[in-house]
C-alpha positions, -999 to +999 in steps of 0.1 A: +018+176-339+052+169-325+048+195-298+014+181-288+027+146-284+054+159-260+030+178-238+007+148-236+034+122-229+019+099-201+054+088-191+065+124-185+034+131-164+040+099-144+076+109-137+064+144-125+039+128-102+065+105-087+088+134-081+061+153-063+053+122-042+090+117-034+094+153-022+063+150-001+076+118+015+109+134+023+090+164+038+068+141+059+098+121+071+116+153+082+084+165+099+081+131+117+117+132+129+113+168+142+081+159+160+097+129+177+127+150+187+105+177+202+081+153+219+110+132+233+126+163+248+094+177+261+084+144+277+117+136+292+121+170+309+090+166+332+098+129+337+133+138+350+116+163+373+092+137+387+120+112+391+143+137+409+114+147+432+106+111+440+143+104+448+144+134+472+112+122+489+126+088+494+155+103+514+131+121+538+133+104+573+095+105+575+093+084+543+120+060+554+100+052+586+068+045+566+070+013+545+038+022+526+052+056+516+085+041+505+066+014+485+046+040+465+076+063+461+095+033+447+066+025+424+067+061+411+104+059+403+100+025+387+071+037+364+089+070+355+121+051+346+102+026+324+084+054+306+117+074+302+133+043+287+104+039+263+106+075+251+143+071+247+138+040+226+113+057+203+138+085+197+166+059+191+144+041+166+139+073+146+177+080+147+185+045+137+163+047+106+181+079+096+216+067+106+214+094+132+230+075+161+267+085+163+294+069+184+317+091+206+346+071+221+361+082+254+382+069+282+362+056+311+365+032+341+346+000+343+335+008+379+319+040+368+299+021+341+288-005+366+278+021+391+255+038+366+240+005+356+233-005+392+216+028+398+194+025+367+185-012+374+176-003+410+149+020+397+134-006+373+132-034+399+096-042+411+091-053+447+103-088+452+127-088+423+165-087+426+195-076+405+232-082+410+264-076+392+295-099+391+328-085+378+351-112+364+378-087+356+400-062+374+392-025+376+407-007+346+402+022+322+391+014+286+383+035+256+349+031+239+314+047+238+304+044+274+270+061+267+260+036+240+273+006+259+252+018+289+221+022+266+224-014+254+228-028+289+199-007+302+176-023+275+189-058+282+184-055+319+150-039+315+140-069+293+153-094+319+134-077+347+101-075+327+102-111+314+111-127+348+082-111+367+078-099+403+101-126+418+126-123+390+163-126+395+185-108+370+223-109+370+249-090+350+283-106+345+312-086+331+343-102+316+372-088+296+392-107+271+421-088+256+404-058+239+368-070+242+342-065+269+317-093+273+284-086+292+260-114+301+226-105+313+207-135+327+172-139+341+151-167+355+121-160+334+103-182+309+132-180+284+130-176+247+121-201+221+146-207+193+122-196+166+116-163+184+152-152+185+153-135+151+118-121+154+127-103+187+155-083+170+131-069+144+113-036+148+081-042+169+091-079+171+075-099+198+081-136+201+054-162+211+073-171+243+072-135+257+036-141+269+019-110+283+051-091+292+048-054+285+068-038+258+065-022+224+090-044+206+116-016+203+143-024+228+162-052+211+159-036+177+176-005+192+202-026+211+210-046+180+215-014+159+238+001+185+258-031+188+264-031+151+275+005+153+300-004+180+313-033+160+301-058+186+278-088+188+245-094+205+227-128+209+201-144+230+205-180+244+182-202+264+196-211+298+198-248+307+182-242+341+155-219+327+154-183+317+174-165+291+208-148+287+216-119+265+253-119+256+266-085+245+303-083+233+319-050+223+355-042+213+373-015+234+409-001+235 
């Protein structure tokens, strides 16, 4: 009688089912992560090849003398860069949910960081849009995670370009106060409504004021996660004269 009641214990069966489901969930989560890693690598490899080929084509004197060819080559580079950033963000979201993003501090020069940012922004710019950088600090070497800082800036600049349209004007200002870098990415787009601010930092978050701008709602989520990892701060503010500014501050040594 006692043995029979143990074997037919509903609570024990339930705990067994929950254990099986938990193991299955962990297995599926691991499979999802491996799939995203493989796809991200396999997609970015040909994208890099296309981008490199387009860059080489743009240097050909025959292309330089033909505005139409240069226009379409530029469009190829812009589209590839946007797709590459999207793939990169998908991978980063997966890593963020698994605490898989790690920081690696190193010594770097601010001019090298700005040069990389200018090159990346140039590929994202549609015809008619503009981007400029303003350095409000002297050239110097600092210690921090240059790669992650660059990732955040790339996301913020991409957002500014997309939300300000074909005639958009995007500006990056860099200041340094003691041991803190402060980046301000401003655009002349439609701006961001106050109630949208928190929503935009959520995964797949899209505010009402973003209109029909393209985007999966991943960028600011990733940027916010990386900012926290760096011990920094990221916020969006509405500009008085229209548009939006993303203010990204990060401590360095």
